[in-house]
N, CA, C and O atoms as a CHARMM CRD file, in Angstrom:
* protein
*
  308
    1    1 MET  N      0.83400  -1.27500   0.30000 PROA 1      0.00000
    2    1 MET  CA    -0.13000   0.07200  -0.12300 PROA 1      0.00000
    3    1 MET  C      0.98200   1.48200   0.01900 PROA 1      0.00000
    4    1 MET  O      1.82900   1.58200   0.90700 PROA 1      0.00000
    5    2 SER  N      0.81200   2.19000  -0.74300 PROA 2      0.00000
    6    2 SER  CA     1.42000   3.29400  -0.91700 PROA 2      0.00000
    7    2 SER  C      0.54800   4.52300  -0.71900 PROA 2      0.00000
    8    2 SER  O     -0.60600   4.59200  -1.14200 PROA 2      0.00000
    9    3 VAL  N      1.23600   5.59600   0.02300 PROA 3      0.00000
   10    3 VAL  CA     0.30100   6.60900   0.51400 PROA 3      0.00000
   11    3 VAL  C      0.98300   7.89500  -0.06900 PROA 3      0.00000
   12    3 VAL  O      2.20400   8.04200  -0.03100 PROA 3      0.00000
   13    4 ARG  N      0.04800   8.90100  -0.65800 PROA 4      0.00000
   14    4 ARG  CA     0.71800   9.89400  -1.39300 PROA 4      0.00000
   15    4 ARG  C      0.20400  11.16700  -0.67200 PROA 4      0.00000
   16    4 ARG  O     -0.91700  11.24000  -0.16900 PROA 4      0.00000
   17    5 GLY  N      1.18000  12.22400  -0.66600 PROA 5      0.00000
   18    5 GLY  CA     0.88200  13.07600   0.20200 PROA 5      0.00000
   19    5 GLY  C      1.30900  13.33800   1.48500 PROA 5      0.00000
   20    5 GLY  O      2.17200  12.51500   1.78900 PROA 5      0.00000
   21    6 LYS  N      1.04400  14.26800   2.53800 PROA 6      0.00000
   22    6 LYS  CA     1.47500  14.29400   3.88200 PROA 6      0.00000
   23    6 LYS  C      0.53900  13.69900   4.27600 PROA 6      0.00000
   24    6 LYS  O     -0.62800  13.65600   3.88800 PROA 6      0.00000
   25    7 ILE  N      1.35700  12.95600   5.52000 PROA 7      0.00000
   26    7 ILE  CA     0.57500  12.27200   6.87300 PROA 7      0.00000
   27    7 ILE  C      0.36200  13.11500   8.01800 PROA 7      0.00000
   28    7 ILE  O      1.22600  13.63700   8.72300 PROA 7      0.00000
   29    8 SER  N     -0.80500  13.18400   8.11700 PROA 8      0.00000
   30    8 SER  CA    -0.36400  14.37500   9.67000 PROA 8      0.00000
   31    8 SER  C     -0.11900  13.45300  10.72400 PROA 8      0.00000
   32    8 SER  O     -0.47500  12.27400  10.72200 PROA 8      0.00000
   33    9 ASN  N      0.53200  14.06500  11.66300 PROA 9      0.00000
   34    9 ASN  CA     0.95200  13.77000  13.11000 PROA 9      0.00000
   35    9 ASN  C      0.02700  12.86800  13.69700 PROA 9      0.00000
   36    9 ASN  O      0.35100  11.75700  14.11600 PROA 9      0.00000
   37   10 LYS  N     -1.19700  13.36500  13.73300 PROA 10     0.00000
   38   10 LYS  CA    -2.28100  12.56100  14.44400 PROA 10     0.00000
   39   10 LYS  C     -2.52000  11.49000  14.11900 PROA 10     0.00000
   40   10 LYS  O     -2.81600  10.68900  15.00500 PROA 10     0.00000
   41   11 VAL  N     -2.48600  11.01900  12.63000 PROA 11     0.00000
   42   11 VAL  CA    -2.57000   9.67500  11.94400 PROA 11     0.00000
   43   11 VAL  C     -1.35200   8.95500  12.54500 PROA 11     0.00000
   44   11 VAL  O     -1.39900   7.85900  13.10300 PROA 11     0.00000
   45   12 ILE  N     -0.24300   9.71700  12.35800 PROA 12     0.00000
   46   12 ILE  CA     0.92700   8.76100  12.80100 PROA 12     0.00000
   47   12 ILE  C      0.76100   8.39800  14.52100 PROA 12     0.00000
   48   12 ILE  O      0.82500   7.21500  14.85400 PROA 12     0.00000
   49   13 GLU  N      0.61100   9.14600  15.26000 PROA 13     0.00000
   50   13 GLU  CA     0.65900   8.84000  16.64900 PROA 13     0.00000
   51   13 GLU  C     -0.60500   7.61900  16.79700 PROA 13     0.00000
   52   13 GLU  O     -0.55900   6.75400  17.67200 PROA 13     0.00000
   53   14 GLU  N     -1.39900   7.69300  16.07400 PROA 14     0.00000
   54   14 GLU  CA    -2.79800   6.85300  16.31800 PROA 14     0.00000
   55   14 GLU  C     -2.19100   5.50100  15.83600 PROA 14     0.00000
   56   14 GLU  O     -2.21900   4.49900  16.55100 PROA 14     0.00000
   57   15 ALA  N     -1.65400   5.52100  14.61500 PROA 15     0.00000
   58   15 ALA  CA    -0.86400   4.08000  14.48700 PROA 15     0.00000
   59   15 ALA  C     -0.15300   3.80300  15.31900 PROA 15     0.00000
   60   15 ALA  O     -0.31400   2.63900  15.68600 PROA 15     0.00000
   61   16 ILE  N      0.56900   4.30800  15.80700 PROA 16     0.00000
   62   16 ILE  CA     1.88800   4.00800  16.75600 PROA 16     0.00000
   63   16 ILE  C      1.18100   3.75400  18.12300 PROA 16     0.00000
   64   16 ILE  O      1.59800   2.76100  18.71900 PROA 16     0.00000
   65   17 SER  N      0.41200   4.30500  18.59400 PROA 17     0.00000
   66   17 SER  CA    -0.47300   3.93200  19.87000 PROA 17     0.00000
   67   17 SER  C     -1.10000   2.65500  19.68100 PROA 17     0.00000
   68   17 SER  O     -1.21500   1.95900  20.69000 PROA 17     0.00000
   69   18 ARG  N     -1.65700   2.07300  18.26400 PROA 18     0.00000
   70   18 ARG  CA    -2.25400   1.01300  18.25500 PROA 18     0.00000
   71   18 ARG  C     -1.41500  -0.44100  18.45600 PROA 18     0.00000
   72   18 ARG  O     -1.76600  -1.53600  18.89500 PROA 18     0.00000
   73   19 GLY  N     -0.18200   0.05600  17.94200 PROA 19     0.00000
   74   19 GLY  CA     0.81400  -1.06900  18.34300 PROA 19     0.00000
   75   19 GLY  C      0.44400  -2.09500  17.28000 PROA 19     0.00000
   76   19 GLY  O     -0.39200  -1.92400  16.39200 PROA 19     0.00000
   77   20 GLY  N      1.18700  -3.19700  17.49200 PROA 20     0.00000
   78   20 GLY  CA     1.11400  -4.63300  16.76300 PROA 20     0.00000
   79   20 GLY  C      1.38700  -5.57400  17.27600 PROA 20     0.00000
   80   20 GLY  O      1.75700  -5.52100  18.44900 PROA 20     0.00000
   81   21 GLU  N      1.30700  -6.79600  16.59300 PROA 21     0.00000
   82   21 GLU  CA     1.76800  -7.99300  17.11800 PROA 21     0.00000
   83   21 GLU  C      3.29900  -8.43100  16.59300 PROA 21     0.00000
   84   21 GLU  O      3.68300  -8.26400  15.43500 PROA 21     0.00000
   85   22 VAL  N      3.91300  -8.88600  17.41700 PROA 22     0.00000
   86   22 VAL  CA     5.30300  -9.57300  16.94800 PROA 22     0.00000
   87   22 VAL  C      4.95000 -11.01200  17.13900 PROA 22     0.00000
   88   22 VAL  O      3.99000 -11.49100  17.74300 PROA 22     0.00000
   89   23 VAL  N      5.98300 -11.64100  16.46000 PROA 23     0.00000
   90   23 VAL  CA     6.27700 -13.34800  16.62200 PROA 23     0.00000
   91   23 VAL  C      6.37800 -13.67300  17.91700 PROA 23     0.00000
   92   23 VAL  O      5.62400 -14.53000  18.37900 PROA 23     0.00000
   93   24 ALA  N      7.34400 -13.02500  18.71900 PROA 24     0.00000
   94   24 ALA  CA     7.38100 -13.43900  20.28400 PROA 24     0.00000
   95   24 ALA  C      6.26000 -13.26100  20.89200 PROA 24     0.00000
   96   24 ALA  O      6.06300 -14.00500  21.85200 PROA 24     0.00000
   97   25 ASP  N      5.38400 -12.43200  20.60900 PROA 25     0.00000
   98   25 ASP  CA     4.02800 -12.60200  21.24400 PROA 25     0.00000
   99   25 ASP  C      3.15000 -13.58100  21.27300 PROA 25     0.00000
  100   25 ASP  O      2.50200 -13.91300  22.26600 PROA 25     0.00000
  101   26 LYS  N      3.08600 -14.17900  19.96100 PROA 26     0.00000
  102   26 LYS  CA     2.40600 -15.33700  19.61400 PROA 26     0.00000
  103   26 LYS  C      2.79600 -16.53200  20.11500 PROA 26     0.00000
  104   26 LYS  O      2.00000 -17.43200  20.38100 PROA 26     0.00000
  105   27 VAL  N      4.35500 -16.62500  20.31100 PROA 27     0.00000
  106   27 VAL  CA     4.57800 -17.94800  20.94700 PROA 27     0.00000
  107   27 VAL  C      4.06500 -18.46600  22.35900 PROA 27     0.00000
  108   27 VAL  O      4.32600 -17.76600  23.33700 PROA 27     0.00000
  109   28 LYS  N      3.29600 -19.73900  22.54400 PROA 28     0.00000
  110   28 LYS  CA     2.79100 -19.90600  23.70600 PROA 28     0.00000
  111   28 LYS  C      3.89600 -19.90400  24.84300 PROA 28     0.00000
  112   28 LYS  O      4.05400 -19.08400  25.74800 PROA 28     0.00000
  113   29 ASP  N      4.63900 -21.08400  24.53700 PROA 29     0.00000
  114   29 ASP  CA     5.45100 -21.63600  25.62900 PROA 29     0.00000
  115   29 ASP  C      7.15900 -21.01700  25.30300 PROA 29     0.00000
  116   29 ASP  O      7.95000 -21.94100  25.11500 PROA 29     0.00000
  117   30 LYS  N      7.58900 -20.02500  25.24700 PROA 30     0.00000
  118   30 LYS  CA     8.87100 -19.53400  24.90000 PROA 30     0.00000
  119   30 LYS  C     10.10000 -20.18500  25.74800 PROA 30     0.00000
  120   30 LYS  O     11.24400 -19.74900  25.63000 PROA 30     0.00000
  121   31 THR  N      9.73400 -21.37600  26.70200 PROA 31     0.00000
  122   31 THR  CA    10.97200 -22.06800  27.03700 PROA 31     0.00000
  123   31 THR  C     11.12100 -23.51300  26.11500 PROA 31     0.00000
  124   31 THR  O     12.21900 -24.07000  26.09400 PROA 31     0.00000
  125   32 GLU  N     10.26400 -23.93800  25.55500 PROA 32     0.00000
  126   32 GLU  CA     9.78000 -24.96400  24.65100 PROA 32     0.00000
  127   32 GLU  C     10.84400 -25.06600  23.68300 PROA 32     0.00000
  128   32 GLU  O     11.59800 -26.03700  23.73900 PROA 32     0.00000
  129   33 TRP  N     11.00800 -24.08700  22.71300 PROA 33     0.00000
  130   33 TRP  CA    11.94200 -24.24600  21.62900 PROA 33     0.00000
  131   33 TRP  C     13.20700 -22.97000  21.89000 PROA 33     0.00000
  132   33 TRP  O     12.97500 -21.78600  22.13300 PROA 33     0.00000
  133   34 VAL  N     14.51100 -23.59700  21.76100 PROA 34     0.00000
  134   34 VAL  CA    15.75500 -23.03500  21.84500 PROA 34     0.00000
  135   34 VAL  C     16.44900 -22.75300  20.49700 PROA 34     0.00000
  136   34 VAL  O     16.59200 -23.74100  19.77600 PROA 34     0.00000
  137   35 VAL  N     16.90400 -21.56900  20.03500 PROA 35     0.00000
  138   35 VAL  CA    17.67900 -21.33800  18.97000 PROA 35     0.00000
  139   35 VAL  C     19.10600 -21.96800  19.09400 PROA 35     0.00000
  140   35 VAL  O     19.69600 -21.80800  20.16200 PROA 35     0.00000
  141   36 SER  N     19.76500 -22.74100  17.99000 PROA 36     0.00000
  142   36 SER  CA    21.01600 -23.45600  18.37700 PROA 36     0.00000
  143   36 SER  C     21.62600 -23.04900  16.98900 PROA 36     0.00000
  144   36 SER  O     20.90100 -23.01600  15.99500 PROA 36     0.00000
  145   37 SER  N     22.94700 -22.74300  16.92500 PROA 37     0.00000
  146   37 SER  CA    23.69100 -22.84000  15.55100 PROA 37     0.00000
  147   37 SER  C     24.40700 -24.09400  15.49500 PROA 37     0.00000
  148   37 SER  O     24.69200 -24.69100  16.53300 PROA 37     0.00000
  149   38 LEU  N     24.76600 -24.60200  14.17600 PROA 38     0.00000
  150   38 LEU  CA    24.71100 -25.76000  13.81300 PROA 38     0.00000
  151   38 LEU  C     26.18400 -25.66300  12.86600 PROA 38     0.00000
  152   38 LEU  O     26.11100 -24.97600  11.84700 PROA 38     0.00000
  153   39 ARG  N     27.19300 -26.17300  13.10900 PROA 39     0.00000
  154   39 ARG  CA    28.18400 -26.25000  12.09000 PROA 39     0.00000
  155   39 ARG  C     28.34100 -27.35600  11.46200 PROA 39     0.00000
  156   39 ARG  O     28.46900 -28.35800  12.16600 PROA 39     0.00000
  157   40 ILE  N     28.37700 -27.51100  10.03600 PROA 40     0.00000
  158   40 ILE  CA    28.08000 -28.83200   9.26300 PROA 40     0.00000
  159   40 ILE  C     28.69600 -28.40300   7.78400 PROA 40     0.00000
  160   40 ILE  O     28.84900 -27.35200   7.16200 PROA 40     0.00000
  161   41 LYS  N     28.89400 -29.44900   7.62800 PROA 41     0.00000
  162   41 LYS  CA    30.23200 -29.67000   6.32700 PROA 41     0.00000
  163   41 LYS  C     29.30200 -29.29800   5.05600 PROA 41     0.00000
  164   41 LYS  O     28.15000 -29.69300   4.87700 PROA 41     0.00000
  165   42 LYS  N     29.96600 -28.55400   4.31800 PROA 42     0.00000
  166   42 LYS  CA    28.92500 -28.23600   3.08800 PROA 42     0.00000
  167   42 LYS  C     28.66400 -29.23900   2.05100 PROA 42     0.00000
  168   42 LYS  O     27.83800 -29.03100   1.16300 PROA 42     0.00000
  169   43 SER  N     29.42000 -30.43900   2.14800 PROA 43     0.00000
  170   43 SER  CA    29.14900 -31.49900   1.33600 PROA 43     0.00000
  171   43 SER  C     27.93900 -32.22100   1.79200 PROA 43     0.00000
  172   43 SER  O     27.24700 -32.93700   1.06800 PROA 43     0.00000
  173   44 MET  N     27.71700 -31.95700   3.16300 PROA 44     0.00000
  174   44 MET  CA    26.55800 -32.87900   3.75300 PROA 44     0.00000
  175   44 MET  C     25.33300 -32.10100   3.70100 PROA 44     0.00000
  176   44 MET  O     24.22400 -32.60600   3.52700 PROA 44     0.00000
  177   45 LEU  N     25.57100 -30.77100   3.86600 PROA 45     0.00000
  178   45 LEU  CA    24.28000 -29.99900   3.46900 PROA 45     0.00000
  179   45 LEU  C     24.03500 -30.12800   2.10100 PROA 45     0.00000
  180   45 LEU  O     22.84900 -29.94600   1.82600 PROA 45     0.00000
  181   46 GLU  N     24.76100 -30.38200   1.14600 PROA 46     0.00000
  182   46 GLU  CA    24.41600 -30.55200  -0.38800 PROA 46     0.00000
  183   46 GLU  C     23.52000 -31.88300  -0.26500 PROA 46     0.00000
  184   46 GLU  O     22.39100 -31.87800  -0.75600 PROA 46     0.00000
  185   47 ASP  N     23.97600 -32.92300   0.33300 PROA 47     0.00000
  186   47 ASP  CA    23.31600 -34.25800   0.47700 PROA 47     0.00000
  187   47 ASP  C     21.81100 -33.99100   1.18700 PROA 47     0.00000
  188   47 ASP  O     20.76900 -34.44500   0.71500 PROA 47     0.00000
  189   48 ILE  N     21.87800 -33.27900   2.24600 PROA 48     0.00000
  190   48 ILE  CA    20.52300 -33.15200   2.83000 PROA 48     0.00000
  191   48 ILE  C     19.63800 -32.43500   1.70200 PROA 48     0.00000
  192   48 ILE  O     18.54000 -32.92600   1.44100 PROA 48     0.00000
  193   49 ASP  N     20.09000 -31.25500   1.00400 PROA 49     0.00000
  194   49 ASP  CA    19.26100 -30.53000  -0.10100 PROA 49     0.00000
  195   49 ASP  C     19.01400 -31.49300  -0.92300 PROA 49     0.00000
  196   49 ASP  O     17.81000 -31.74500  -0.92500 PROA 49     0.00000
  197   50 LYS  N     19.82300 -32.37300  -1.86700 PROA 50     0.00000
  198   50 LYS  CA    19.33100 -33.19900  -2.56900 PROA 50     0.00000
  199   50 LYS  C     18.61600 -34.32000  -2.09000 PROA 50     0.00000
  200   50 LYS  O     18.31100 -35.08100  -3.00900 PROA 50     0.00000
  201   51 ALA  N     18.18700 -34.74000  -0.80700 PROA 51     0.00000
  202   51 ALA  CA    17.36400 -35.70700  -0.35500 PROA 51     0.00000
  203   51 ALA  C     15.93000 -34.72100  -0.27300 PROA 51     0.00000
  204   51 ALA  O     14.83000 -35.23900  -0.46900 PROA 51     0.00000
  205   52 LEU  N     16.06900 -33.28200   0.03200 PROA 52     0.00000
  206   52 LEU  CA    14.91000 -32.61400   0.16000 PROA 52     0.00000
  207   52 LEU  C     14.25600 -32.18400  -0.98100 PROA 52     0.00000
  208   52 LEU  O     13.22100 -31.52000  -0.92400 PROA 52     0.00000
  209   53 GLN  N     14.90700 -32.59100  -2.23800 PROA 53     0.00000
  210   53 GLN  CA    14.31600 -32.30800  -3.51700 PROA 53     0.00000
  211   53 GLN  C     13.23700 -33.36400  -3.85100 PROA 53     0.00000
  212   53 GLN  O     12.23500 -33.16600  -4.53900 PROA 53     0.00000
  213   54 GLU  N     13.61900 -34.56400  -3.22700 PROA 54     0.00000
  214   54 GLU  CA    12.55000 -35.99200  -3.21300 PROA 54     0.00000
  215   54 GLU  C     11.46200 -35.51000  -2.40500 PROA 54     0.00000
  216   54 GLU  O     10.35600 -35.85100  -2.82600 PROA 54     0.00000
  217   55 THR  N     11.46900 -34.82500  -1.37900 PROA 55     0.00000
  218   55 THR  CA    10.41300 -34.65000  -0.26400 PROA 55     0.00000
  219   55 THR  C      9.86700 -33.44100  -0.67700 PROA 55     0.00000
  220   55 THR  O     10.47300 -32.49800  -1.18600 PROA 55     0.00000
  221   56 VAL  N      8.60100 -33.53400  -0.40900 PROA 56     0.00000
  222   56 VAL  CA     7.44200 -32.28500  -0.31800 PROA 56     0.00000
  223   56 VAL  C      6.93100 -31.83000   0.91900 PROA 56     0.00000
  224   56 VAL  O      6.32100 -32.59500   1.66600 PROA 56     0.00000
  225   57 GLY  N      7.12700 -30.67900   1.18400 PROA 57     0.00000
  226   57 GLY  CA     6.41500 -29.97000   2.49100 PROA 57     0.00000
  227   57 GLY  C      7.45000 -30.08000   3.56500 PROA 57     0.00000
  228   57 GLY  O      6.99400 -29.96500   4.70300 PROA 57     0.00000
  229   58 ILE  N      8.69700 -30.27100   3.46800 PROA 58     0.00000
  230   58 ILE  CA     9.49500 -30.17400   4.73900 PROA 58     0.00000
  231   58 ILE  C     10.51400 -29.33600   4.35000 PROA 58     0.00000
  232   58 ILE  O     11.01600 -29.38100   3.22700 PROA 58     0.00000
  233   59 SER  N     10.88000 -28.49900   5.30400 PROA 59     0.00000
  234   59 SER  CA    12.01000 -27.47000   5.47600 PROA 59     0.00000
  235   59 SER  C     13.33400 -28.28500   5.60000 PROA 59     0.00000
  236   59 SER  O     13.21900 -29.48000   5.87000 PROA 59     0.00000
  237   60 ARG  N     14.50100 -27.79000   5.44100 PROA 60     0.00000
  238   60 ARG  CA    15.76500 -28.22700   5.67400 PROA 60     0.00000
  239   60 ARG  C     15.89600 -28.09100   7.45800 PROA 60     0.00000
  240   60 ARG  O     16.71200 -28.83100   8.00700 PROA 60     0.00000
  241   61 THR  N     15.24900 -27.34000   8.12600 PROA 61     0.00000
  242   61 THR  CA    15.31000 -27.52200   9.34800 PROA 61     0.00000
  243   61 THR  C     14.38300 -28.75700  10.07200 PROA 61     0.00000
  244   61 THR  O     14.62400 -29.47600  11.04100 PROA 61     0.00000
  245   62 GLY  N     13.30200 -28.67900   9.22400 PROA 62     0.00000
  246   62 GLY  CA    12.42800 -29.81700   9.33800 PROA 62     0.00000
  247   62 GLY  C     13.21000 -31.25100   9.30600 PROA 62     0.00000
  248   62 GLY  O     13.22100 -32.14000  10.15900 PROA 62     0.00000
  249   63 TRP  N     13.70300 -31.19600   8.34200 PROA 63     0.00000
  250   63 TRP  CA    14.21000 -32.53400   8.23300 PROA 63     0.00000
  251   63 TRP  C     15.66200 -32.82900   9.10100 PROA 63     0.00000
  252   63 TRP  O     16.00900 -33.95600   9.45300 PROA 63     0.00000
  253   64 ILE  N     16.25800 -31.86000   9.30800 PROA 64     0.00000
  254   64 ILE  CA    17.32200 -32.09200  10.51800 PROA 64     0.00000
  255   64 ILE  C     16.67400 -32.70200  11.75400 PROA 64     0.00000
  256   64 ILE  O     16.93600 -33.79000  12.26700 PROA 64     0.00000
  257   65 LEU  N     15.60700 -31.62000  12.20700 PROA 65     0.00000
  258   65 LEU  CA    14.75200 -32.10200  13.32200 PROA 65     0.00000
  259   65 LEU  C     14.52600 -33.28800  13.29400 PROA 65     0.00000
  260   65 LEU  O     14.88600 -34.02600  14.21000 PROA 65     0.00000
  261   66 GLN  N     13.81100 -33.76100  12.12100 PROA 66     0.00000
  262   66 GLN  CA    13.41300 -35.37600  11.96500 PROA 66     0.00000
  263   66 GLN  C     14.49800 -36.15600  12.33000 PROA 66     0.00000
  264   66 GLN  O     14.42400 -36.92700  13.28700 PROA 66     0.00000
  265   67 ALA  N     15.43700 -36.03700  11.70100 PROA 67     0.00000
  266   67 ALA  CA    16.81100 -37.09500  11.58900 PROA 67     0.00000
  267   67 ALA  C     17.12700 -37.02600  13.12100 PROA 67     0.00000
  268   67 ALA  O     17.26200 -38.07900  13.74400 PROA 67     0.00000
  269   68 ILE  N     17.23100 -35.97800  13.65900 PROA 68     0.00000
  270   68 ILE  CA    17.57200 -35.91600  15.23700 PROA 68     0.00000
  271   68 ILE  C     16.65800 -36.92500  16.06000 PROA 68     0.00000
  272   68 ILE  O     17.05500 -37.86500  16.74900 PROA 68     0.00000
  273   69 GLN  N     15.45100 -36.55400  15.85400 PROA 69     0.00000
  274   69 GLN  CA    14.25200 -37.45300  16.32300 PROA 69     0.00000
  275   69 GLN  C     14.34000 -38.95200  16.13700 PROA 69     0.00000
  276   69 GLN  O     13.87100 -39.79400  16.90200 PROA 69     0.00000
  277   70 GLU  N     15.01900 -39.17400  14.99100 PROA 70     0.00000
  278   70 GLU  CA    14.95000 -40.64100  14.65900 PROA 70     0.00000
  279   70 GLU  C     16.01700 -41.31500  15.21700 PROA 70     0.00000
  280   70 GLU  O     15.87000 -42.46000  15.64500 PROA 70     0.00000
  281   71 LYS  N     17.37000 -40.57600  15.27200 PROA 71     0.00000
  282   71 LYS  CA    18.31800 -40.87500  16.35600 PROA 71     0.00000
  283   71 LYS  C     18.23700 -41.04600  17.65600 PROA 71     0.00000
  284   71 LYS  O     18.96200 -41.75100  18.35800 PROA 71     0.00000
  285   72 LEU  N     17.16300 -40.25800  18.03400 PROA 72     0.00000
  286   72 LEU  CA    17.28600 -40.14900  19.58800 PROA 72     0.00000
  287   72 LEU  C     16.37600 -41.45700  19.87000 PROA 72     0.00000
  288   72 LEU  O     16.73900 -42.20300  20.77900 PROA 72     0.00000
  289   73 LYS  N     15.08600 -41.80200  19.05400 PROA 73     0.00000
  290   73 LYS  CA    14.25300 -43.09800  19.29100 PROA 73     0.00000
  291   73 LYS  C     14.99700 -43.99500  18.99900 PROA 73     0.00000
  292   73 LYS  O     14.67600 -44.87800  19.79300 PROA 73     0.00000
  293   74 ARG  N     16.07900 -44.51400  18.16100 PROA 74     0.00000
  294   74 ARG  CA    17.12400 -45.45000  18.04300 PROA 74     0.00000
  295   74 ARG  C     17.80000 -45.64300  19.34300 PROA 74     0.00000
  296   74 ARG  O     17.93900 -46.77000  19.81900 PROA 74     0.00000
  297   75 THR  N     18.20400 -44.62000  19.90400 PROA 75     0.00000
  298   75 THR  CA    19.34200 -44.68100  21.17500 PROA 75     0.00000
  299   75 THR  C     18.65300 -44.85400  22.13300 PROA 75     0.00000
  300   75 THR  O     19.24000 -45.17400  23.16600 PROA 75     0.00000
  301   76 ASP  N     17.18600 -44.71500  22.16700 PROA 76     0.00000
  302   76 ASP  CA    16.46600 -45.03600  23.56300 PROA 76     0.00000
  303   76 ASP  C     15.94800 -46.83900  23.50000 PROA 76     0.00000
  304   76 ASP  O     15.53100 -47.48600  24.46000 PROA 76     0.00000
  305   77 GLU  N     16.10300 -47.24500  22.33400 PROA 77     0.00000
  306   77 GLU  CA    15.60000 -48.74500  22.24600 PROA 77     0.00000
  307   77 GLU  C     16.74500 -49.56400  22.61500 PROA 77     0.00000
  308   77 GLU  O     16.64500 -50.79100  22.63400 PROA 77     0.00000
């Protein structure tokens, strides 16, 4: 949406006072998920991307999480 012309200070102040939502406000349990960095060899990442080309509806992160979950299940058995 583009706006032409000058916007009054009143309109600006009203928009600011309404505020908005941010993703952090929508997360119900902030302690459930943790952000973590992962160092991975480029060749391994390329292999993951090749596997993902044959998979529909899953992200690279989702694929890695699924692989971790499968490994954890095997170690529990």
